[in-house]
N, C-alpha and C positions, 0 to 999 in steps of 0.2 A: 476427195479434197474436203477438208472439216468447212463448216459454217457455222461459227457460231450465233444464235438468236438469243436478242436479250427480253427481257422483261417488256421493254420499254417499245421497242419492236411490236411483236406480239401482239401486244397491247392495241397499238396505232391499226395494225391487220383486223383485227378482231373487232375493232371501234368500227372500222368501213363498213365492215360484211354485216353491222349489225340492223341495218334499214331493211335489211331484207329478211330479219326475225320477227315476227308477230308477239307480243308479248303473252300471247294467249296457248305460246307452244310451252311445252315440254321439253327440257332438257336432258337428257342421258350421254356421259361422259361413259364413251370406250376405255375400257382399262388399260395398260396404265397411263398411254400417253393424252388420253382425251379428259382428263378427271381436270389440270387447274384449265383447258382452256373450256371447258364446257361451266366452268365457277365463272369465269371470264365473261362467255356469251352471255348466261343469265344474267348476272349483274348487267351488264352495257345495255341489254338487248329491255332486261323487266318479264323477261319469264321467266320461268319456275324452274328450278333445277330440283330434277325430280331424285338421279342418283347416276349410280353407274351401271356397265354393262360389259361383261367377260366377253365376248365372242365364241372361246376358246373351254369355258368354263361347262359342265353337263348341269351341274349345283347349284353353283353362286348365284345365277340366274334367277333363281326362283321368286325373289320378291319379282323382279321386274315383269318377267315372264305369265307369273300370276295375275298381279296387277292387269296387265295389258290382258287378260282373257278376261278378265273376272270385270273391267270398265266399258268394255266395247259397246254400251248403251253412253254411257256417261262422255267416252272421252274417246275421241277414233285415231288411232294409230298415224293417221296422216297429220295429228297435230304434234307427234312426237320429231325430235331433231335429235339423233347421235353423234355426237363430236369425238372429233381425234384429233390429235396435233400435226401430221402427216398423210398424206393419203398416198403409199408410198408404193408398195406395186397393185393395190387393185382388190385385194387378195380378202381380206378382212371385210371391207367394201360390201363386196359383192355377196358375201356370206351373209354380212348385214340384209342385203336387198332380198335374198333367199327367205328369210327370216320374218324378216317387215318390207314387206313387198309393199306398203304407201306409206311410207319413214322419209323423213328429209333424212338430212346430212350436211354437216359443218365442216370443213378441213382447216388449216388457219396456212400449210402448204399442201403443195402438189407435186409430184415429180413431173417435167415436161411429156417424157414417154407415154406414163401412164395417160393423165391429162388425154394425151392424143387417141390412146388405145381404148376410150368409154365411148360407147355408143351414144345418141343424142338421148336414148329413151332413159340411160344411164344417168347422166348427166343432168337431165331433168330434176332426178332427187337430190341433187347439190343445190341447195338453196343459196350458199352466198359464194363467189367462184374467188376457188384460194389463189393465194400467192404462188407462182407457179417458183419452179428451182430446177436449175440442169441437173441432168439425170447421175450427176457424177459426184454431185456433193452431198454430203454426209450434214445433218442438220444436228448442231450440239442446241437440244433445249437448257433453260437454265433449269428445270426441273430434275434434270437425269444426272446435272454437275455436285460434286464435295469436293471439298478440301481433303476431309477427315472423314475416316471410316465409319459408319450409320455405326455399328457394333466393332467390339473390339474383340 
């Protein structure tokens, strides 16, 4: 079953989570779905939007990974918040935890089953409790919808 999500509803959810975000955090959007939520988390919390990160890319993340390695003395990875629109299966989340074991995460939505399967240690990395959705629902995010083809 498809469940449309509106910008207004997503804004409400993100604003309600922002009290858990420190303005000293660095926000990083996970491509593709986390780019717009990351911008919203940064805007509503006052945190710095650092950029984007693709967990599946070998070469596309050089800026972030190099920046992380070079800034160990200046900024702790503990100050990073990786954002995504949905915690779906948990696979991307666990991959990111392996890469950045001290980082934080923020998700707009999470599947009930996935949330229940996370360990307490994994949940400690999620700094704002996401809105839970039924496992059989598919969320239609507004940034994934368009009436006209982008390219003809």
